[in-house]
C-alpha positions as CSV (number, residue, x, y, z in Angstrom):
1,X,-107.5,-65.8,18.0
2,X,-105.6,-69.0,18.7
3,X,-101.8,-68.8,18.6
4,X,-99.3,-71.4,17.6
5,X,-95.5,-71.5,18.1
6,X,-93.4,-72.9,15.3
7,X,-89.7,-73.5,14.8
8,X,-88.1,-72.5,11.6
9,X,-84.4,-72.2,10.6
10,X,-82.6,-68.9,10.7
11,X,-82.6,-68.6,6.9
12,X,-86.4,-68.8,6.8
13,X,-86.7,-66.2,9.5
14,X,-84.4,-63.9,7.5
15,X,-86.5,-64.3,4.3
16,X,-89.7,-63.6,6.2
17,X,-88.1,-60.5,7.8
18,X,-86.8,-59.3,4.4
19,X,-90.2,-59.7,2.8
20,X,-91.9,-58.0,5.8
21,X,-89.5,-55.0,5.6
22,X,-90.2,-54.7,1.8
23,X,-93.9,-54.8,2.4
24,X,-93.6,-52.1,5.0
25,X,-91.5,-49.9,2.7
26,X,-93.5,-50.4,-0.5
27,X,-97.1,-50.9,0.6
28,X,-99.3,-48.2,2.1
29,X,-100.4,-48.6,5.8
30,X,-104.0,-48.7,4.6
31,X,-103.4,-51.7,2.3
32,X,-101.4,-53.5,5.0
33,X,-104.2,-52.9,7.5
34,X,-106.8,-54.2,5.0
35,X,-104.8,-57.3,4.6
36,X,-104.5,-57.7,8.3
37,X,-100.7,-57.4,8.2
38,X,-100.3,-55.0,11.0
39,X,-97.7,-57.2,12.7
40,X,-95.1,-59.6,11.2
41,X,-96.7,-62.4,13.0
42,X,-100.0,-62.0,11.1
43,X,-98.0,-61.8,7.8
44,X,-96.1,-65.0,8.7
45,X,-99.4,-66.6,9.7
46,X,-100.7,-66.0,6.1
47,X,-97.6,-67.5,4.7
48,X,-98.2,-70.6,6.8
49,X,-101.8,-70.8,5.7
50,X,-100.8,-70.6,2.1
51,X,-98.4,-73.5,2.5
52,X,-101.2,-75.4,4.3
53,X,-103.6,-74.8,1.5
54,X,-101.1,-76.1,-1.1
55,X,-100.3,-79.1,1.1
56,X,-104.1,-79.8,1.5
57,X,-104.6,-79.7,-2.3
58,X,-101.9,-82.3,-3.0
59,X,-100.4,-83.9,0.2
60,X,-98.2,-86.2,-1.8
61,X,-96.6,-83.3,-3.7
62,X,-96.0,-81.5,-0.4
63,X,-94.3,-84.6,1.1
64,X,-92.1,-85.1,-1.9
65,X,-91.1,-81.5,-1.8
66,X,-90.2,-81.7,1.9
67,X,-88.3,-85.0,1.4
68,X,-86.2,-83.5,-1.4
69,X,-85.5,-80.4,0.7
70,X,-84.8,-82.0,4.1
71,X,-83.6,-85.5,3.3
72,X,-81.0,-85.2,0.5
73,X,-80.9,-88.9,0.0
74,X,-84.2,-88.6,-1.8
75,X,-83.2,-85.6,-3.9
76,X,-83.0,-86.0,-7.6
77,X,-79.9,-84.5,-9.1
78,X,-79.4,-82.5,-12.3
79,X,-81.9,-80.3,-14.1
80,X,-84.7,-80.5,-11.5
81,X,-82.5,-79.1,-8.7
82,X,-81.4,-76.2,-10.9
83,X,-85.0,-75.5,-11.8
84,X,-86.0,-75.4,-8.1
85,X,-83.2,-73.0,-7.3
86,X,-84.1,-70.7,-10.2
87,X,-87.8,-70.7,-9.3
88,X,-87.0,-69.7,-5.7
89,X,-84.9,-66.8,-7.0
90,X,-87.6,-65.7,-9.5
91,X,-90.3,-65.8,-6.8
92,X,-88.5,-62.9,-5.0
93,X,-88.4,-60.7,-8.1
94,X,-91.7,-59.1,-7.1
95,X,-90.0,-57.8,-3.9
96,X,-86.8,-56.6,-5.5
């Protein structure tokens, strides 16, 4: 299987590690094996593929999201920013 090396910030790595640890604690080894998540790298690869699928469906939406996240000059202020932060927190509820 081809391999790729990517660079992500420390915060992203921490989130991936936290989710990976939660998966290891809460999911059976059989389920993890069936999903192909025997290593953190395979799990992170699935995360990357999911993001790729979303970007492939709507490249403009992906670009706008990345501009808002990485280039604050393009970020809209107010309710939209609060909604984004809330949705990120709510997405982690499944792992709490």
